[in-house]
C-alpha positions as CSV (number, residue, x, y, z in Angstrom):
1,X,12.2,-67.9,-28.7
2,X,13.5,-65.0,-27.0
3,X,16.4,-63.3,-28.9
4,X,18.7,-64.3,-25.7
5,X,17.4,-67.8,-26.0
6,X,18.4,-68.2,-29.6
7,X,21.4,-66.7,-28.5
8,X,22.3,-69.2,-25.5
9,X,21.0,-71.8,-28.0
10,X,23.2,-71.1,-30.5
11,X,25.9,-70.9,-28.2
12,X,25.5,-74.1,-26.4
13,X,25.6,-75.4,-29.8
14,X,28.9,-74.4,-30.6
15,X,30.5,-75.2,-27.4
16,X,32.3,-78.1,-26.0
17,X,33.1,-77.6,-22.8
18,X,35.0,-81.1,-22.3
19,X,37.4,-80.0,-24.7
20,X,38.3,-76.3,-22.0
21,X,38.6,-79.1,-19.4
22,X,40.4,-81.5,-21.1
23,X,42.8,-79.1,-22.4
24,X,43.1,-77.5,-18.5
25,X,43.9,-80.8,-16.6
26,X,46.7,-81.9,-19.6
27,X,48.6,-78.4,-18.4
28,X,48.4,-79.6,-14.8
29,X,49.2,-76.0,-14.3
30,X,46.2,-75.2,-12.7
31,X,44.7,-71.4,-13.0
32,X,47.6,-69.9,-12.3
33,X,49.2,-71.8,-15.3
34,X,46.5,-69.5,-17.1
35,X,47.2,-66.4,-15.3
36,X,51.1,-67.1,-15.9
37,X,50.9,-67.3,-19.6
38,X,49.4,-64.1,-19.8
39,X,46.0,-64.5,-20.6
40,X,43.6,-61.7,-20.8
41,X,39.9,-63.4,-21.4
42,X,39.5,-66.2,-19.2
43,X,38.1,-69.6,-20.9
44,X,34.6,-69.7,-21.1
45,X,34.8,-72.8,-18.5
46,X,35.1,-70.1,-15.7
47,X,32.4,-67.5,-16.8
48,X,29.0,-67.4,-14.8
49,X,25.8,-68.1,-16.4
50,X,23.7,-64.3,-17.9
51,X,21.2,-65.1,-15.2
52,X,23.9,-65.2,-12.0
53,X,25.3,-62.1,-13.3
54,X,22.2,-60.5,-14.3
55,X,21.6,-61.2,-10.5
56,X,24.5,-59.6,-9.3
57,X,23.8,-56.6,-11.6
58,X,20.8,-55.7,-8.7
59,X,22.5,-57.5,-5.7
60,X,23.7,-54.6,-3.0
61,X,26.5,-55.2,-1.1
62,X,26.1,-55.0,2.9
63,X,27.6,-53.3,5.5
64,X,26.8,-55.7,8.3
65,X,30.0,-57.8,10.0
66,X,30.5,-61.2,10.6
67,X,30.1,-62.5,14.2
68,X,33.2,-62.8,15.8
69,X,34.2,-65.1,18.1
70,X,37.0,-66.2,20.7
71,X,37.2,-69.3,21.7
72,X,39.3,-69.2,25.3
73,X,37.9,-69.8,28.0
74,X,36.1,-72.8,27.3
75,X,37.3,-74.7,30.8
76,X,35.9,-71.9,32.2
77,X,32.0,-72.3,33.0
78,X,30.7,-68.7,32.6
79,X,33.1,-68.0,29.6
80,X,32.1,-71.4,27.7
81,X,28.3,-70.4,28.8
82,X,29.3,-67.2,26.9
83,X,31.1,-68.7,23.9
84,X,28.0,-71.0,23.3
85,X,25.9,-68.1,23.6
86,X,27.3,-66.2,20.8
87,X,27.8,-69.8,18.7
88,X,24.3,-70.3,19.3
89,X,23.0,-66.7,18.3
90,X,25.5,-66.4,15.2
91,X,24.7,-69.9,13.9
92,X,20.8,-68.8,14.2
93,X,21.0,-65.9,12.2
94,X,24.0,-65.8,10.4
95,X,25.3,-69.9,10.1
96,X,28.4,-68.6,9.4
97,X,30.9,-66.8,12.1
98,X,34.9,-66.5,12.5
99,X,37.0,-68.0,15.6
100,X,39.9,-67.1,16.7
101,X,42.8,-68.2,19.4
102,X,41.6,-72.1,20.4
103,X,39.3,-74.2,18.6
104,X,37.5,-77.2,19.8
105,X,35.2,-79.5,18.4
106,X,31.9,-78.3,20.2
107,X,30.0,-81.5,20.2
108,X,26.9,-79.5,22.0
109,X,26.9,-77.3,19.0
110,X,27.2,-79.3,16.6
111,X,24.0,-81.8,17.9
112,X,22.2,-78.9,18.9
113,X,22.8,-78.2,15.1
114,X,21.6,-81.4,13.9
115,X,18.4,-81.8,15.8
116,X,17.6,-78.0,15.0
117,X,14.2,-77.6,12.4
118,X,14.4,-74.6,10.1
119,X,10.7,-72.9,10.5
120,X,10.4,-69.4,7.8
121,X,6.6,-68.0,8.5
122,X,5.6,-66.4,5.8
123,X,6.4,-62.3,6.1
124,X,5.9,-59.4,4.3
125,X,9.5,-59.1,3.8
126,X,11.0,-61.1,0.8
127,X,13.3,-63.9,0.7
128,X,15.3,-66.4,-1.7
129,X,15.7,-69.8,-0.8
130,X,18.6,-72.0,-1.9
131,X,19.1,-75.6,-1.2
132,X,22.2,-77.4,-1.7
133,X,23.2,-80.2,-0.9
134,X,26.5,-81.2,0.8
135,X,26.8,-84.8,1.5
136,X,25.0,-87.8,2.6
137,X,25.2,-89.7,5.9
138,X,23.3,-92.5,5.9
139,X,19.2,-91.6,5.5
140,X,20.5,-87.9,5.6
141,X,22.1,-85.7,3.7
142,X,23.6,-82.7,4.9
143,X,22.6,-79.2,3.2
144,X,23.4,-75.6,3.1
145,X,20.3,-73.2,3.6
146,X,20.9,-69.7,2.1
147,X,18.5,-67.2,3.1
148,X,18.9,-64.0,1.2
149,X,16.4,-60.8,2.4
150,X,16.2,-57.4,1.4
151,X,15.9,-54.3,3.6
152,X,15.3,-52.0,0.9
153,X,12.9,-51.7,-2.5
154,X,15.4,-51.5,-5.0
155,X,16.4,-55.3,-4.5
156,X,19.2,-54.7,-2.8
157,X,20.2,-57.3,-0.7
158,X,21.9,-56.8,3.2
159,X,22.9,-60.0,3.9
160,X,22.9,-63.7,3.2
161,X,22.3,-66.1,5.7
162,X,23.9,-69.8,5.6
163,X,23.1,-72.5,7.8
164,X,23.8,-76.4,8.4
165,X,20.9,-78.6,9.0
166,X,20.6,-81.7,8.0
167,X,17.3,-83.4,6.0
168,X,15.9,-86.7,5.3
169,X,17.5,-87.8,1.5
170,X,13.6,-88.3,0.1
171,X,13.7,-83.9,0.0
172,X,14.0,-83.0,-3.1
173,X,17.0,-81.0,-3.4
174,X,16.3,-79.2,-6.8
175,X,13.5,-77.6,-5.4
176,X,14.4,-74.1,-5.1
177,X,11.7,-71.4,-3.2
178,X,11.9,-67.7,-4.4
179,X,9.3,-65.2,-3.1
180,X,9.6,-62.3,-5.8
181,X,10.0,-58.8,-4.3
182,X,7.0,-58.3,-6.4
183,X,4.8,-59.4,-3.2
184,X,5.9,-56.6,-1.2
185,X,6.2,-53.9,-4.0
186,X,3.8,-51.5,-5.3
187,X,5.5,-49.0,-8.3
188,X,2.7,-46.8,-7.7
189,X,4.4,-45.4,-4.6
190,X,7.4,-44.7,-6.2
191,X,5.1,-43.3,-8.9
192,X,3.3,-41.1,-7.1
193,X,6.4,-39.9,-4.9
194,X,8.1,-38.7,-8.1
195,X,4.8,-37.0,-9.5
196,X,4.0,-35.2,-6.6
197,X,8.1,-33.5,-6.6
198,X,6.8,-32.5,-10.2
199,X,10.9,-32.4,-10.6
200,X,11.3,-35.2,-12.8
201,X,14.0,-37.9,-13.2
202,X,16.6,-34.4,-12.9
203,X,14.8,-33.9,-10.0
204,X,16.3,-37.0,-8.2
205,X,19.8,-37.1,-10.1
206,X,20.0,-33.1,-8.3
207,X,18.9,-35.1,-4.5
208,X,22.0,-37.1,-5.0
209,X,20.7,-40.4,-5.5
210,X,23.3,-42.9,-5.9
211,X,20.6,-46.0,-6.4
212,X,18.0,-45.4,-8.9
213,X,14.4,-46.0,-7.6
214,X,13.2,-49.5,-8.3
215,X,10.5,-48.5,-10.9
216,X,13.7,-47.4,-13.1
217,X,15.5,-51.0,-12.4
218,X,14.9,-53.5,-15.7
219,X,13.5,-56.8,-14.7
220,X,16.3,-59.5,-14.7
221,X,15.3,-61.9,-18.0
222,X,16.1,-58.6,-19.6
223,X,19.6,-57.8,-17.8
224,X,20.6,-61.5,-18.6
225,X,19.7,-60.9,-22.3
226,X,21.7,-58.0,-22.7
227,X,24.8,-59.7,-21.3
228,X,24.0,-62.0,-24.2
229,X,23.6,-59.4,-27.0
230,X,26.6,-58.9,-29.3
231,X,27.2,-55.2,-30.0
232,X,27.4,-54.6,-33.7
233,X,30.1,-53.1,-35.6
234,X,28.2,-52.3,-38.8
235,X,28.2,-48.1,-39.4
236,X,24.6,-46.4,-39.8
237,X,23.7,-45.4,-43.8
238,X,24.6,-41.7,-43.9
239,X,22.9,-39.8,-46.9
240,X,24.1,-36.5,-48.4
241,X,20.9,-34.6,-49.9
242,X,23.8,-32.2,-51.4
243,X,23.1,-33.3,-54.8
244,X,19.3,-33.7,-54.9
245,X,18.9,-30.7,-57.2
246,X,20.9,-32.6,-60.0
247,X,19.4,-35.4,-61.6
248,X,22.2,-37.9,-61.3
249,X,22.3,-37.1,-58.0
250,X,18.6,-37.4,-56.8
251,X,18.7,-40.9,-58.2
252,X,21.9,-41.7,-56.1
253,X,20.1,-40.2,-52.9
254,X,16.6,-42.1,-54.1
255,X,19.2,-45.5,-54.0
256,X,20.5,-45.0,-50.7
257,X,17.2,-43.9,-49.0
258,X,15.8,-47.1,-50.7
259,X,18.6,-49.6,-49.4
260,X,18.7,-47.8,-45.7
261,X,14.9,-47.9,-45.7
262,X,14.9,-51.7,-46.5
263,X,17.8,-52.8,-44.1
264,X,17.5,-50.3,-41.2
265,X,14.8,-48.5,-41.5
266,X,17.0,-46.2,-40.3
267,X,19.6,-43.5,-41.7
268,X,21.6,-39.9,-40.8
269,X,20.8,-36.7,-43.1
270,X,23.5,-34.7,-43.8
271,X,23.7,-31.6,-46.2
272,X,19.8,-31.3,-45.1
273,X,19.1,-27.6,-45.3
274,X,18.5,-27.0,-41.8
275,X,20.7,-24.3,-40.8
276,X,23.5,-25.0,-38.2
277,X,22.1,-22.2,-35.8
278,X,18.2,-23.3,-36.2
279,X,20.0,-27.1,-34.8
280,X,22.0,-25.6,-32.1
281,X,19.4,-23.2,-30.9
282,X,16.8,-25.7,-30.7
283,X,18.9,-27.9,-28.5
284,X,20.3,-24.9,-26.6
285,X,16.3,-24.3,-25.8
286,X,15.5,-27.9,-24.8
287,X,18.2,-27.6,-22.3
288,X,17.0,-24.4,-21.0
289,X,13.5,-26.0,-20.3
290,X,14.6,-28.6,-18.5
291,X,17.3,-26.8,-16.5
292,X,15.3,-23.8,-15.3
293,X,13.8,-23.6,-12.0
294,X,11.8,-26.5,-10.6
295,X,8.8,-24.0,-9.4
296,X,8.6,-22.4,-12.9
297,X,8.4,-26.2,-14.6
298,X,6.0,-27.2,-12.0
299,X,3.5,-25.4,-14.2
300,X,4.0,-27.9,-17.2
301,X,4.4,-31.2,-15.6
302,X,1.3,-33.5,-16.0
303,X,1.3,-37.3,-16.6
304,X,-1.9,-37.5,-18.3
305,X,-1.3,-37.7,-22.0
306,X,-4.9,-36.8,-22.7
307,X,-4.2,-33.5,-20.2
308,X,-3.0,-30.9,-22.5
309,X,-1.3,-30.2,-26.0
310,X,2.2,-28.6,-24.1
311,X,3.5,-30.8,-20.9
312,X,6.1,-32.2,-19.1
313,X,6.7,-35.0,-17.1
314,X,8.9,-38.0,-16.7
315,X,7.4,-41.2,-18.5
316,X,6.2,-43.0,-15.6
317,X,3.0,-44.0,-17.5
318,X,5.3,-46.2,-19.1
319,X,5.1,-48.9,-16.0
320,X,1.7,-49.6,-16.9
321,X,2.0,-51.6,-19.6
322,X,5.7,-52.4,-19.0
323,X,5.2,-54.0,-15.5
324,X,7.6,-52.4,-13.4
325,X,10.0,-50.6,-15.3
326,X,9.7,-46.7,-16.8
327,X,12.7,-45.2,-18.8
328,X,15.8,-42.5,-17.3
329,X,14.3,-39.2,-18.9
330,X,12.2,-36.0,-19.0
331,X,10.4,-34.7,-22.2
332,X,8.6,-31.8,-23.1
333,X,5.7,-32.5,-25.2
334,X,4.7,-30.1,-27.9
335,X,1.9,-31.3,-30.2
336,X,0.3,-30.6,-33.3
337,X,2.5,-27.2,-33.3
338,X,1.6,-27.0,-37.4
339,X,-1.6,-28.3,-37.5
340,X,-2.9,-25.2,-36.0
341,X,-4.6,-26.4,-32.9
342,X,-2.4,-24.8,-30.8
343,X,-1.2,-21.0,-29.9
344,X,2.9,-20.7,-30.0
345,X,2.0,-18.8,-26.5
346,X,1.3,-22.0,-25.0
347,X,4.6,-23.2,-25.5
348,X,7.2,-22.4,-22.4
349,X,8.6,-19.2,-22.9
350,X,12.3,-20.4,-22.6
351,X,12.4,-22.4,-25.3
352,X,9.1,-20.4,-27.6
353,X,11.1,-19.1,-30.2
354,X,13.9,-21.7,-31.0
355,X,10.9,-24.4,-30.9
356,X,8.5,-22.3,-33.6
357,X,12.2,-21.8,-35.5
358,X,12.9,-25.4,-35.8
359,X,9.8,-27.1,-36.6
360,X,9.4,-24.6,-39.3
361,X,12.4,-26.0,-40.9
362,X,12.0,-29.9,-40.4
363,X,8.5,-29.6,-41.8
364,X,9.6,-28.4,-44.9
365,X,12.6,-30.9,-44.8
366,X,9.9,-33.5,-44.2
367,X,8.1,-32.5,-47.0
368,X,11.5,-32.7,-49.2
369,X,11.9,-36.7,-47.5
370,X,8.0,-38.1,-48.3
371,X,9.1,-37.6,-52.0
372,X,12.3,-38.7,-51.8
373,X,10.6,-42.0,-49.7
374,X,7.6,-42.0,-52.5
375,X,10.6,-42.6,-55.5
376,X,12.3,-45.0,-53.4
377,X,9.2,-46.6,-53.7
378,X,8.6,-47.1,-57.2
379,X,5.8,-44.0,-56.8
380,X,5.1,-40.6,-57.8
381,X,6.8,-38.0,-56.0
382,X,3.7,-36.5,-54.8
383,X,2.4,-40.3,-53.4
384,X,3.0,-40.2,-49.8
385,X,1.9,-36.6,-49.3
386,X,-0.6,-36.8,-50.7
387,X,-2.0,-39.9,-48.1
388,X,-1.9,-37.3,-45.6
389,X,0.6,-39.1,-43.6
390,X,1.4,-36.0,-42.4
391,X,-1.1,-34.3,-41.3
392,X,-0.5,-34.8,-37.4
393,X,2.8,-33.5,-36.0
394,X,3.8,-34.1,-32.3
395,X,7.3,-32.8,-30.8
396,X,9.3,-34.1,-27.8
397,X,12.1,-32.7,-26.1
398,X,14.0,-35.5,-24.3
399,X,16.9,-34.9,-21.5
400,X,18.7,-37.4,-20.4
401,X,20.1,-37.0,-16.6
402,X,23.2,-38.6,-15.8
403,X,22.0,-41.8,-14.3
404,X,24.3,-43.2,-11.1
405,X,23.8,-47.0,-12.4
406,X,23.0,-47.1,-16.3
407,X,23.7,-50.5,-16.6
408,X,20.1,-51.3,-14.3
409,X,18.1,-49.6,-16.8
410,X,17.5,-47.1,-19.9
411,X,16.5,-43.8,-21.7
412,X,14.1,-45.2,-24.0
413,X,13.2,-48.7,-23.8
414,X,13.3,-50.5,-27.2
415,X,10.3,-50.0,-29.4
416,X,9.0,-48.8,-33.0
417,X,7.4,-45.7,-33.6
418,X,3.7,-46.0,-33.8
419,X,4.0,-43.3,-37.2
420,X,5.1,-42.7,-40.9
421,X,8.3,-40.8,-39.8
422,X,10.4,-39.5,-37.0
423,X,12.9,-36.9,-37.5
424,X,15.6,-36.9,-34.5
425,X,18.1,-34.0,-33.1
426,X,20.4,-35.5,-31.0
427,X,23.6,-33.9,-29.5
428,X,27.0,-35.2,-29.4
429,X,26.3,-37.6,-26.5
430,X,25.4,-40.9,-27.8
431,X,23.5,-43.4,-26.9
432,X,20.5,-43.7,-29.5
433,X,21.4,-47.1,-31.2
434,X,19.3,-49.1,-33.5
435,X,18.6,-53.0,-34.3
436,X,20.3,-54.3,-37.4
437,X,21.0,-58.7,-38.1
438,X,19.6,-58.9,-34.3
439,X,22.6,-56.6,-32.7
440,X,22.2,-53.1,-31.2
441,X,24.8,-50.5,-33.6
442,X,25.3,-47.0,-32.3
443,X,23.9,-44.4,-34.2
444,X,27.1,-42.1,-34.0
445,X,26.1,-38.6,-33.9
446,X,27.1,-36.4,-36.6
447,X,27.9,-33.2,-36.1
448,X,24.8,-31.2,-37.6
449,X,23.1,-33.9,-38.8
450,X,19.8,-35.6,-38.2
451,X,18.2,-39.0,-37.6
452,X,15.3,-40.5,-40.1
453,X,13.1,-43.5,-38.6
454,X,11.0,-45.1,-41.0
455,X,7.4,-45.7,-38.7
456,X,5.5,-48.7,-38.3
457,X,2.6,-47.2,-40.0
458,X,5.5,-46.8,-43.5
459,X,6.2,-50.2,-43.2
460,X,2.0,-51.2,-43.5
461,X,1.5,-48.9,-46.4
462,X,4.9,-50.1,-48.4
463,X,3.8,-53.9,-47.7
464,X,7.0,-54.7,-45.4
465,X,9.0,-53.2,-48.6
466,X,10.1,-50.4,-45.7
467,X,11.1,-51.6,-42.3
468,X,10.0,-49.8,-39.2
469,X,13.0,-49.5,-37.4
470,X,13.5,-50.8,-33.9
471,X,15.8,-48.1,-31.4
472,X,16.1,-47.8,-28.0
473,X,18.3,-44.7,-25.7
474,X,21.0,-46.7,-23.7
475,X,21.0,-44.5,-19.9
476,X,24.8,-43.2,-19.0
477,X,26.7,-41.9,-16.5
478,X,27.8,-38.7,-17.7
479,X,24.9,-36.5,-19.2
480,X,22.7,-34.9,-19.8
481,X,21.7,-36.2,-23.0
482,X,19.5,-34.3,-25.1
483,X,17.5,-34.9,-28.3
484,X,14.3,-33.7,-30.2
485,X,12.1,-36.0,-32.2
486,X,9.5,-34.5,-34.2
487,X,6.9,-37.8,-35.6
488,X,4.6,-36.8,-38.3
489,X,1.5,-39.2,-38.7
490,X,-1.6,-39.0,-40.7
491,X,-5.4,-38.4,-40.1
492,X,-7.6,-39.3,-37.3
493,X,-10.8,-37.2,-37.6
494,X,-12.5,-37.6,-39.7
495,X,-11.9,-41.2,-39.8
496,X,-8.9,-42.6,-42.2
497,X,-8.6,-45.8,-43.7
498,X,-4.6,-46.8,-43.9
499,X,-3.3,-50.4,-45.6
500,X,-0.9,-51.7,-48.3
501,X,-0.4,-48.9,-51.2
502,X,-2.6,-50.1,-53.8
503,X,0.1,-49.6,-56.7
504,X,2.2,-52.2,-54.6
505,X,0.1,-54.7,-54.5
506,X,-0.1,-57.7,-57.3
507,X,-0.7,-61.3,-57.6
508,X,2.7,-61.8,-56.8
509,X,2.9,-59.1,-53.7
510,X,-0.7,-59.7,-52.2
511,X,-1.4,-57.6,-49.5
512,X,0.2,-58.0,-45.5
513,X,-1.8,-56.3,-44.1
514,X,-5.6,-55.0,-43.8
515,X,-7.1,-51.3,-43.9
516,X,-7.8,-49.6,-40.8
517,X,-8.2,-46.2,-39.1
518,X,-5.3,-44.6,-37.7
519,X,-7.0,-44.6,-34.4
520,X,-7.4,-47.8,-34.1
521,X,-3.3,-48.9,-34.3
522,X,-2.3,-46.2,-31.8
523,X,-4.8,-47.3,-29.3
524,X,-3.8,-50.7,-29.9
525,X,-0.1,-50.2,-30.0
526,X,-0.5,-48.1,-26.5
527,X,-2.2,-50.9,-25.1
528,X,0.2,-53.0,-25.4
529,X,4.2,-53.1,-23.3
530,X,6.6,-51.2,-25.5
531,X,9.1,-53.3,-26.5
532,X,6.6,-55.5,-28.8
533,X,5.5,-54.6,-32.2
534,X,2.0,-53.6,-33.2
535,X,2.8,-54.7,-36.8
536,X,1.2,-58.2,-36.2
537,X,-1.8,-56.7,-35.1
538,X,-3.1,-55.7,-38.4
539,X,-1.1,-58.2,-40.3
540,X,-3.3,-60.6,-42.6
């Protein structure tokens, strides 16, 4: 059962709608009475279902004009014919019209409507049809047939046609036919257009779009789940490293890291030793790369993750595993910077100096963190470092442009990291969230602070003593948001096996995972949807 279903089931168990209805009926004051009482939140009995609210979010508003028919002149033959023609056209297309001046019961039109049969032919344009009963007359039942037809690939409905018809009672009223837009939608068209432009998501925003392309729109079930999710008021742990060289201070830091790693899988770090000028320079270098002239930036554009060590793209490869959804961000990737497989000259000149300076400091900090995490597991300080769990590094420089419809997409989909450890530098924009107790908690930026994530592989080698952080980045109306993420991973070549640390295994604590080569884990992780855990792939 999904988290949304769990939440809905729990709410349904606690909620008795009849009590709301009785209290409302007993007042005999109606809805106006509620308003007069000064309510600021509507009673739950009036709240629409999550799937309806989610559907509402992705529907556009029509600019079509409802037909208006003047009924005066019915007694004149030519005028009457014109009126009947207008009513026929409105009834066939809209099933709805406005009238003014004199009104008559149009027997001819009513009989024509009763006799008319609705024929819907399969076409490339997707349709959604809903049959709703009106009332029963003898062996027939009146229904309103609502037909919604989209004209854009962004799933924006341009009109809602309603037609009153009579159908046999044997007809299954509850039946709903929804021919999804997916029948006619190929995300590769939008991906190709964005790839060909090589201007990224920022290029879309710079072009003045007011609606995001459909490839970025989350599926309805995710939007519905979002409406059910509670936002946490919990505060993400903050660890201060300033006392690390004092015995009592170090013990306090180790205890705080242990608690945060066991419950959250994430914590913020202050007084970590990296100069503020280096942090600010890295953020500024990231911004300069993404905001430089498109023609210069194009040189580095590639949507193939294996193409080169330094590249930038718009994360559109995500849609291959997620279905139809890409993330609202552009990213510069710089891989294996410290491992010696890349020359500094390969890094774009506009951010080369700041990147080299920052990664030099971050690697030193990561050594310190591995020692603290080893001690938090009850191991020798150098234990994790000795496993070569940080031999491979990847630095990604994210740029999240302002989004015209942030409620429909995400900057980064919810996920865990398929690495041992992640260190994040973020600006003051906010947007990073971490899952704790089935609720999203904001990782509120701390000036000159850093964020540390426990990755899947550290959860595995700790035999679930530490947890891998489920996190995401929400899109925002205001931007850009800028972050720099450093991933630290183990040895791929030559193959090296990873699994639960032997010193953490006993009869009381048997291994929860099998041993595996790192390349197997990474390959399987990226062959699944991003929002699905990879931990179960190797769980015993």
